[in-house]
N, C-alpha and C positions, 0 to 999 in steps of 0.2 A: 713897312707898309698894309698896304688891303689884306694880304697872302697871311700875313702874322696877325692881324686882329682877328680874320676869320677863324683863324686854328685856337687863337686865344676864349675867342668866344666860344666856342666847339669844346674846348679843353671845360671853361667855367661851367659848360650845361652838363658833359659826363660827370665833373667832381660834383655838381648840386643833384643829379640822379642819384648816385651812388650814396651821397650822404643823404637824400631823402630814402633811399629804400634801408640802408642801415639802420636810421631814425624808426620806420617802420617796423623791422625786424626785430628790433630790440625792442617795441613796445608790443608786438606780436608776442615776444618770447616769457615778456614780464608780465602780460594779461591772461596769456593761454597757456603756450607750450611750456611752459616751467610748471607747470599742475598736471603732465601727465607723462607716463612712463610708459618707451612703447619695446616690446621685440619683436624679432622675427626666430628666437629659437622657440618654435612650440608646436606641439604635434596634438592632434585629437585622440582622446582614448572614452574607451567603453567599456561594458559589459561583456564577455564572451563567453557564453552559454553553451557546452557541450552537449550534443545529443550522444546518448549512449543505451545500450539494449540492456536489459536487466536479467536477461536468459538468451541461452544457447541457441541458434537457429537459422535458417539460411534467407537471405532476401529476396524477395519475390515483386515488390513494387516501391518503387521512390517517387513521392509525390512533389517533389520541390527540387530545385535548382540553384546554382550559385547565384546569388543575387534578388532570387526572387521573396515574397512577403509571405511569411508563414505568423498563420494568426495561432494565439495561445489554445494547444486543446486540440487542433487539426492534427491528423494523423501525418505524420511524415515519412515513416519507413514500415511497411509491413513485412512480416516476416512468415515463411510456411509455418500455418497454422495445423496440419494434417495430424501430425502425431500428438498437439497438445490438445484437439479433437476429440481426439482419440480416447487419451487419457482421461479427458470429462466427461466422457459416455461412460467409460467404466469404472470411476469414481461415484456417478448416480447409482451404476447399477449395486454397487455394494455398499451404496447407503439404503438403497430399498430393500437388500437382502437382509443387513442388520438389524432393520427397522420391522422385520417382519421375523427374524430370530428371534429378538427384545420380547416381541409381542408375545411369541409361542412360552416362552419364560413365564410370563404373567399368567396366560391361560393355562398355563401346567400346575403354577402355583395353585392358581382356583380349583383346578381339577382336585388335586392334592389334599387340600382344605375340605372339599365336598367329602373326599375318600375317608379323610381321618373323620368326620362329622358321622360317616355310616358304619365308621370298625367303634365308634363310643356306643350308637345305638346298640349293634351285634352283641356289644359287651352286657350292657343294662340286660337284652334278652337272654342269655347265657346265664347270668346272675340269678334273673327270675326261674329260670327252666331249673337250672340247681338245686333253688332253695326248695321250689313245687316238687323235686325229685327226690331231696334228702329228708323230707318231711314222708312221701311217701315211702321210702326208706323204713322210715320211724314207724312207721303203723305195719310194717310187713306187706303192704301191695306192692313193694318194688325190688327187683334184685339188685343185690350191692355191683354186679356188672354195669347195670345200666347207672345207679348211682355213682359209678367213679367217672363213667362216659359224658356224665354232665358236666362232673368237677373239670374234667380234663378239657371240656368246651369253653370253659370260663378262661380256663388258662391258655387256649389257644386265641380266644378272643384277646384278651390282654396282652398277649404278646403280636399279635398284628397292629393294637392300637399303638403300642409303643413306637412298632415300625414306622405306622403310617405318621408319626408325631415326630421322628426323626427325618423322613421324609420331606415331610412339610417344613420343617425347621430348615433343610436344607436347601429346598426352594423357594422359600421368603427371605434367604439370606441374597440369593442372587437378584432380588427385585426390592429389597426395603428403600423405604424412604425417594424412591424415584417414580417415574412416568416409562413409559416405551421408549420413547425421545429424547431421553436423557441418562440413557444407559449409558454404561463407560464405553462400549463397543461401539453403538451408535454415535457419541460424541467421536469417536477416533475417527470414524468413517465422515462424519463431517466436516474436521478439518481438514481430510485428506480432499472432500469434494472443493472446500475454499483454496485449498494450493492449488488442484488442477484447474479450478475457474481463474485464478490470481493468473496460471501461468500460460492460459488460453490470450487473458488480456490483455497479457504482455507480449503478444505477435503483434501488437499496432505499437507503435512508437510514436507518442503525438508530442509536439512542440511544447517546450515548457514554458516559454513565453511567448508574446509576440516581437518578431524582429523579423529582419533578412539574412537569408543562409549565406552563410559563409564557408569556406574549406571544407568544402563536401569530398569525401575520399571515399564513399561507399560505393559500390555499384553492385547491380544487380546480380545474383546467383553466389554472392560472396557469402561464404559460412564467418558468421559475428559468434563473439562470447562475450558475457557478461563485462560492461565496464569498456569495450573497444570505443574509441572515439569515430563515429559515422560522419559526422559536421556539427560545422557550429551556426549558433542563432545569433546575431547583432542587434539586441532592440536600442534602434535609433533615438527613442525617448530616453535614452539614459546615458548620455554623451559628455563628456568633459573635454577642457581642454589643460595639457600640462605645460603652462607655460617659464619660461627659464629669463629671469632678469638676475643682471649683476649685483654686487653687495650692495654698493651705492644707489642702485636703484630700489631696492628694497626696505631700505630709510623710509620711502614717502609713498608704502603702500600700505591701507588698512584693508580691514575685512569689512566687506558692506559695500566697501567704495564701484560705482558702474565702470563696466568695462566695455570695450566694443571690439568685435572679433572681426577680421576680414580675411576670407580664406580665398 
C-alpha cells in the first residue's frame, strides 16, 4: 500500500545519495587525494646548541631563564672575575717590568760601546806617550824606569780595551737584531698578558647563537669546570620536521615537492 511506496521511495533516495557520494569521492580521489601522501608519524627537530664555560669558575649571575629569547653575543652567564682581574693586573705589571729591564739592556750596551771608544782613545794616548818617552830615553833625557812605566801603560791600556770589547760583545748579544719591545722576555710576558686577558674575558659566557633557552641546569653559586653543560639554546629559525612515510608512499615522493604542515 501507501506505506510500502514511502519506504521504497526513501530507500531509493538513500541509495541515490550514497551513489552520488561515492561518485563524488571517486572523482575527488582521482583528481586530488591520489596525488597527496600524508602521515601523522612526524616530529619537529632542531639544532640544540650547548652553552659551556671555557674556564673554571663560580657562577655569580644568570641572565636568561627557560624559554626566554637570547640574542647572539649577549652575556648569558657571568662567573666571578676577582681572581682573573688580579691575574690580569699582575700580568700587566710583569710586562711593564720586562720592558723596563729590556730598555736597561739596550742602555747598558750603549754605555759599554761608549766605554770601549774611551778605552781606544786611552790606548792611542798611551802609545803616543810611550813613543815620546822611548825617544827621550834614547837621547838620555829620561830614566829607564820612566820609559818602562810608559811601556807598561800601553800594555794596561791594551788589556783594558780587550776587556771592554768582550764586555761590549756580551752586551750586544743580548740586544742584537731586536728592539726593546721584541726582546724574548718581553714577548713571553706579552703572551702571559694575552692569556690573562682571555681568561678574564671568558668569565662572561655569551650566547653562541640567537635562540630560546632550554634545559637550563646551572644555578647561581655553582662551581663549574670547562665543558660543563650549563644550558642549551635552540635557534627557532633552524627547525625541520622528521616525517616517517611507509615504503609504498615513498615511491610517490620527490625532492622539491611542496609540503603542508599542521601542528
